[in-house]
N, C-alpha and C positions, 0 to 999 in steps of 0.2 A: 325543585330540581337540584340534584347534586352538582357539584362543580364538574365532575367527570362527564355527566350527561350533557351539560351545557357546551363542552368543548368538542363533543363527538360530532362529526359531520354526517349528514344524511348519506345513505348508501348510493342514491342516484345523483349525487352531485356531479355536474359535467366536469370532465377533465380539461382544465384550462391550460395544460402544459403546452399545447400546440397552438393556442391563441396567438394572434399577432399579425404582423405585416409580412407579406411574401412577395418576392419578385417573381412575376409570372413570365413564361416564355413558351415558345412553340418548338416542337420537334415532330416532324412528319405529320403535321396537321393536328397533333394532340397538345393539350395545355398541361404545363408543369409549373411547379412553384418551388422556390427555395426560400427559407427564412431570411429576411432582409439583413439580419445581424451577421450572417455568414458571407454576405456580398461585400467585397472590397471596392470593386468598380466594374463598369461596363465599358468595353472598348470595341471599335470596329475591328475587322480582321486585319492582322498584321502578317508580315512574312514569317512563316514558321520554318525553323531549321529542323529537318528530320534528325532523329537520333537512332543509330543502328542498334539492333538487338533489343528492341522494346516491343511491348504488346501492340497489336494492330490498331487499337483505338487511341494510342498515344501518338498524336500527330507530330510531336517534336517539342521544341522550346521556342519561346519568344524572348526578346530583350525589351523589357518594359522599364524605361527610365533607368537603365543600368542594372536591373535585376533580371536574372534568367528564371523564367517561369515555365514549367511544363504545361502543355496544352493537350487536353483530352477531348476528342470528338464524341459527344454523348450519343449521337446517332450510332456510331460504331460500337460504343460500350454497351448500348441497349440492343444490339443486333438489328438495327433498323437499316433500310437501304441507304447506301451512301449517295449523296447528291452534291453537285457542284455548288460552291459557295456563291452567294449573291451579295448585292450591296446591303441587304438586310441581315446577313449572317453576322453574328456578334460573338465576342468572347466575354464571358462573365468571369471575372477573377474572384475566386472564393477563397476563404480560409478553411482548410481542412485539418482536423486533428490527426496528427501523425504520431509515430512513436517518439519523436524528438521534439514535440511541440507543434504549433500551428504551421502549416505549409501553404503558401499561396499556389493555387492551381487555376489555370484558365480552362473553362469548359466552353466548347463551341456549340452554339444553339442556332436554330434557323432564324429566329427573330425574337427580340425581347418585347414583351407586351406592356405590362404596367405593374405598379405596386398596388396590391390590394390588402385590405384588412379582412382576416378570416377568423370567425369566432368558433369556439369548440363545438357548438351544436351544429355547425355547418360541415364538420369533418367526420367522415365515416371511416372505420378501420379498412385496411387493404383487404380485398377479398382473398380467400384461401384458394390457391391453385394446386394444392397437393404438397406433400412433404419434400418433393425433389426440387421445387423451385424456391429459391431464396428471395423472399420479399421484404427482408429486414430493412432495406434501404428506403422503403416507402413509409412515410409518416402516416399517410392516410389519403383519402379521396375527399376533396373539398367540393361541395355543391355550391356553385356560383351562378349568377345570372347568365353567364356565357356557357354553362354546361359544367362538366366535371374537370377539375384540375388535379393532377397527380402530385402530391406534395412529397418532395424528396428529402431524406436525411442525407445531405451531401457528404457527411463524415463517413457514411456507410456505403456510398455508391462505389467507392474504390476500397478494395480490401487492404489490409496491412501489408500483405505481400506485394501488391501492386504499387502501393506508395513507396515501399522499400526499393522497388525496381527503378523508381524515379530518382 
């Protein structure tokens, strides 16, 4: 075999780019996951200060140990019905890539589940719903023992314009 042939990878090699640990959570009874490396911390609900002239899904800001962090309600961002917060409602503080570097943002979820390890062979591509629906923020659909988890690319959940508004 030539050296070039030895280095070539088989065509059907699984894509291991999305392999890894994911923090899973619930929104409106559905399971979601975010890559654990994007998660800074998980906190209970704190008082949120509303900010005028912001999108409806931006609940406001919180003061987390002296740092002001915008808080997005993922239910509202995903056009799910709004519900009252409970004792299980949590804020996941994530690091999102913005135009000026990483930005800490809190995302409100119904409940945090667990950290799970997901292999590439357990992840299916997001289904195509037509060209008018932007599904770029979905990394894929993970098949787990509990059902299907929607894996999010949190950097793409909020557009550059929305991040600029914050």
